[in-house]
N, C-alpha and C positions, 0 to 999 in steps of 0.2 A: 333716211327711210323711216316710215312710220312703224313704230314698235307695236306688236300685237300682244295684248295681255290675255291671259287665260282665265282670269276671273276668280282666282282664289286668294286675292289680297296678299301676294307674295311679299310685297315690300314691308308689311308689318309682321310677317310670320317667320321670315327666313332666319335660320340659325346656322352658323358655321359649325358643321357637325363632325368633322373627321377627327377622331381621337388618335392617340399614338399607339394604343394597344391593339394587337391583331390576334384573334384567336379563331380556331377552326369552327365553322358553322356546322351544326348538326344537319344531317340529311333529313329533309322534311318528312320523309317516309318513316324515319326512326325516332322522331321526337317523342319523348315519354309523355304520356297523358296523366296529369295529376288527378287526384280524386275530385269529382265534380262533374261538370258537363262541358260540352264543346259546341261551338257554332262554326259553320263553314262560310267562307267569303263567297258572296254572290257576284260572280264575275261580270254579269250583265248590268249590275247596279253599282259597280265600283270602278274607279279609274285612277290613274296616275298621270299627272301633268309634268311637263319638263320645259325648261327655258335655258337656252344657250345664247352666248353673245359672241359675235364677231367684232373684236375690239375696234372701236372708232368707226364702225359701219352700221350694223343693225343687229337685232335679235331674231332668233327663231324660237317658236314654241310648238308644242304638240302633246301627244298622249302616248301611253304605253298600256297595253292590256294586262290584266292579271289572270294567270292560268289557273291558280288555285290558292287556297289559304285556309287557315283554321286558327281559332282562338280557344284556349282552354280556360274555363271559368270556375271559380269557387267562391261561394258566398257573395255572388253578384259582382265579382271583381275579375279582371283579366289576370291570369297567372303566367301564361306563356302563349306562344303562337308563332306562326310563320307565314310567309308569302312566297309564292313562286311567280315570277314576272316573265311574261312571254315576250322576249326581245324581238321576235319576228313581227309583232304587231305594232312596232314603233311607227308613229304617224306624225305628220307635220301640219300645222295650220297654214292654209293658203294665205299668203301675204303679198305685198308688192313685188318681192323678190321671186317668189315661187309661182306667181300667177301665170307667167308665160307657159305655153304648152311644152310639156316635157321636163320642165324645171323641177317640179316636185318629185317626179319619178327618179330623176337623176340624183337629187338630194337624198332621198330615202335610200337609194342604192348605195350611196357613199356612206351614210350612217351605218348601214348593215355590213359594210366591207371591213377588211382587216385594218383599215385606217382608223376606224372607230370601234364599233362593238363586235365585229366579227361573228355575226349571229349564226353562220353556218357551223362554226366550231363551238360557240357558246350560246345555244338557243334560249337559255333561261338565265335570269339572275335570281338570287334568293335573299330574303331577309328573315333572320331568326331572332326573336325577342329573347334577351337575356335578363332584363330587369325592367320593372315598371314601378315608378314611385309617384305618389300623389303630390300635386303641386297646389292648385287652388280650384275649388268648385269641381268641374268635370275635366279639368286639365291635368295631364300626367306627363312626367318625364320618362320617355321610352328609350331604352338602350337595347342595342342588338347588333348582330353581325351581318353586314351587307356584303354580298359577294357579287361582283361583276367581272365577267371574263374569268381570268385565272387568279384574281386578287381578292382579298377580303380585308375589311376594316370594320372596327367597332365604331358606331355612330350613336349619338344621343340627340334627341329633339323633343320639343313639346308637342303633345297631341291632345285633341279634344275627344274624349271617349264617353259614350253614353250607352247604357243598357236598359231597355224598356220592353217589357212583355216578350222577353226572349229574343229581341232584336238588338244587335250591337251596331252602332254607327261610330265611325272614327274619322277624323280629318286632321291634317297638319301639313307641315312643310319642313324641308331641310335642304342643305347645300352640301355637295361633295366636291372634292378636288379630283377631277377625272384622271389626273396624272397618277394618282394612287392606284388606279385600276387599269393602268396601261392603255388608256384611250388617248392616243398620241398625236393624231394629225393636227397640225397648226398650233401645237402647244409649246410655250416657252420652255417648258421642262424638258422638251426633246427637240433641240434646235435643228436636228437633221430632218425633222418632220414638218418644218415650216416651208411652204411652197409659195413663191411669188410674194413674199413678205406678208402673207395673210396670217394673222394671229387670232386664234379663237381662245376666249377666256377659259382658263382651267376650271373655273367654278361652274358647275351645273346645278341649277335650282330645280328641285322636285316638290310637288305638292300632291296630296292624295285625298281621296274620299272613298271610304269603304263601308259596305253593308254586309253583315254576316248574320245568318239565321241558323 
């Protein structure tokens, strides 16, 4: 099958990002605001892309919407921030597999079910920044706590962050092991969840493009 790329140059940006340490993420509504200013993520101008692989068969790609987010700035630098990701908005790119009538709706329904992200029970995922370190030019190493479903892991990834005239733009990519977040269907980590010998890679690649004002 023809693989569909989502245009964010994942092959050059992907970083295996799941660390061993797990610490509770702050409730986005209670994140302390340091001295300085803050900018809010513009959901209509921001997006998250995803890529998953059915091993030996084909890839699927798509997007997930951002419900809200905020970055706290001081002296022109990001000090902290958070994102709330709306799991009900998960979408898939139409490809050769999903083109037949009804296939995409079935696929999205499965992703939203308890086999995968269980969005009825867990309608949002969150990411809370814990540390940002400069790397080179406008590139930073960003660390934070990612919570999907009932599990939470610390991840670190490179991101391009620019602040100009009060506008923040950020982009980057990272990879997570879905087994760490109890996303089980078709996973080798959960053999009882493999059906008809269909195995889906535990690694899910994400990329993002954010605008905050």
